[in-house]
C-alpha positions, 0 to 999 in steps of 0.5 A, a space after each residue: 643453571 648450566 645446561 648439560 650436553 652429553 656427547 656419545 661418539 666413539 671416534 675420539 677425534 670427532 668427539 673432540 671436534 664436537 666438544 671444541 665446537 660447543 666449548 664457547 657456549 655456557 654448556 656442561 659438556 661430557 663425552 662418552 665413547 660407548 652406548 653403555 657408558 652413556 646409559 650408566 650416566 643417564 640418571 644424571 639427566 642431561 638436557 641434550 644428547 648427541 648420538 652417533 648412529 654406529 657405536 662399538 657396543 650397540 646402535 644409536 637407535 638402541 640407545 635412543 630407545 633406552 632414552 625414550 623408556 627413561 625420559 621421552 622428553 629428552 632432546 636427542 640429536 642423531 649424527 650419522 656418516 650416511 644419509 639413509 632415508 629409512 634411518 632418518 624416518 626411523 630416527 624421527 619416529 623415535 623422537 630425535 629432534 635433528 638428524 645430522 649427516 657427518 659432512 663438512 657442514 655437520 659441526 655448524 649444524 650441530 651447534 645450531 641444533 643444540 641451541 634449538 633444543 636448549 631453547 625448548 628446554 628453557 621454555 619448558 622450564 619457564 612453563 613449569 613455573 607458570 602454575 605458581 603465577 597469578 594472572 592479572 585477569 583485568 588486563 585481558 578483559 577482551 580474552 574470554 575464558 577461565 579454562 586451565 588451557 586458556 589460563 596457561 595462555 594468559 600466563 605465557 602472555 604475562 611472562 613475555 609482554 614486557 619484553 621485546 622477544 619475538 613471539 610465535 602464536 600457533 593454533 587452528 584457524 579461529 582460535 583467536 591468534 589476533 586477539 592474543 597478539 593485540 593483548 601482548 602489544 597493549 600490555 607491553 612497554 610499546 603500548 602507546 606506539 603503533 600496532 600494525 597487523 597484516 594478514 599475509 594470506 589476504 594480500 596477493 603475493 605480487 603486492 605483499 613486498 610493497 605492502 610490507 616494505 613500501 616504495 619510492 616514487 617512480 619505482 614502478 608504473 603508477 608509483 606517483 609518490 613515496 609510500 611507507 610500508 607496514 614495517 615503517 608504520 609500526 616503527 617504535 611499536 609492534 607489527 603482527 604478521 598473521 599467517 606467516 606460513 603463506 608468505 612466498 619463499 622468495 619474500 621470506 629471504 627479505 623478511 629474514 634480513 629485516 629480522 636479523 639486521 633490524 633494517 628495512 629498504 623501500 622498493 626502488 631505494 638503496 637507503 636502509 631505514 633503522 627499525 626499533 620494532 617488536 615482532 609477533 607472528 602467527 600461523 595455523 600451519 605446521 611450519 616444520 612440515 613446510 620446511 621439509 617440503 621446501 616451502 618455508 626457509 629453514 633459517 627463517 623457521 628457526 629465527 621466528 621460533 622465539 617465545 611460543 604460545 599455542 592456542 588450544 582448540 575450543 573443544 579442549 577449553 571445556 566451559 569456555 564455550 558457554 562464556 563465549 556464547 553468552 558474550 556473543 549472544 549479548 553482542 548480537 542482541 544489541 546489534 539487531 535491537 533485540 531484547 536481551 536473551 539467556 541460554 537455557 540449560 538444555 542449550 548449554 549442554 548442547 553447546 558443550 557437546 558440539 565440537 565447534 571445528 571453526 573454534 571461536 570464529 564459528 561461535 560468533 556466527 553461530 550465536 548470531 543465527 541463534 539470536 535470529 532464530 529464537 522467539 523467546 527470552 531464552 535460547 533453547 536447544 531447539 534453536 540451535 542449528 549446527 552446520 558441520 562441514 561434510 
């Protein structure tokens, strides 16, 4: 199905320029020269709408509010002749996806903004089909959970695992992003090739470039030999870049080149090494906020917005907390040489009532403490000692 892009622009020449800029894409484009003309056609459900801030019969903000009343999920892009901070803030609060100032670069920004919006539209259409899919649960034995929220995650993995699409995994710390990345690789066509995981936050910024790209002998004091970087080590397989939001902005420029050109260059070398690689990224931060603060490159941000998988917080996964607690109870009993234990009904209810702000990672540590505190064959509610952050 062809995506519909509606343009609301009273300046006939500018509207023609916008239409021409988007003409090379497979879009069904229509132009409206007034707000009311567009609203009369809103029922035709466009996928993306571009809105001029100043229209002859009403303001673009009035149009936006009408759109929100009709369909709050509709992707809207604002264009304005002025960059007024208050207008920008108001527009974003009312749901616009991009605010573009009509300058020399506006048409280029428009093309990218429309593409980004339609990527979201495509993803939503794909997700809408997930409810009809059956998950092959046996492939994801390491991933514990039967809640609707986790089944949706498994369906997303199943949909993307056989492709080479870049995957971005988001979610709070401790939700299991590493496990999802590993599952994607182990069920991919690259599963017999290397899987390399690197935690960006765990490596000092001055060492990360060498860790990722490697170096040639003599490139710096102590470089006594050639060293492959993580990208080379993962060649043919999958590299997992965990906590990508922690990467220094200068290094982000080099990462962008790797993603775009699929080549890597060791430090101290002029030779580019061709890469055949699957990339999975993860973050527990809002990268959009980092872009606004100038801490994350906007072009890299859009480049890594491939196939998005968001992991829910444990408190939003219902009974999964019991399944996880039982699993780690067994693991910790074996680890400490303690006879198997069960969880009493009272303890289960207490576990369900606790929010577990540290998510799955907190459950792992918590159940080890329960194993050591419990004297009987069952873990009772009295054995549960929650340690909330104050």
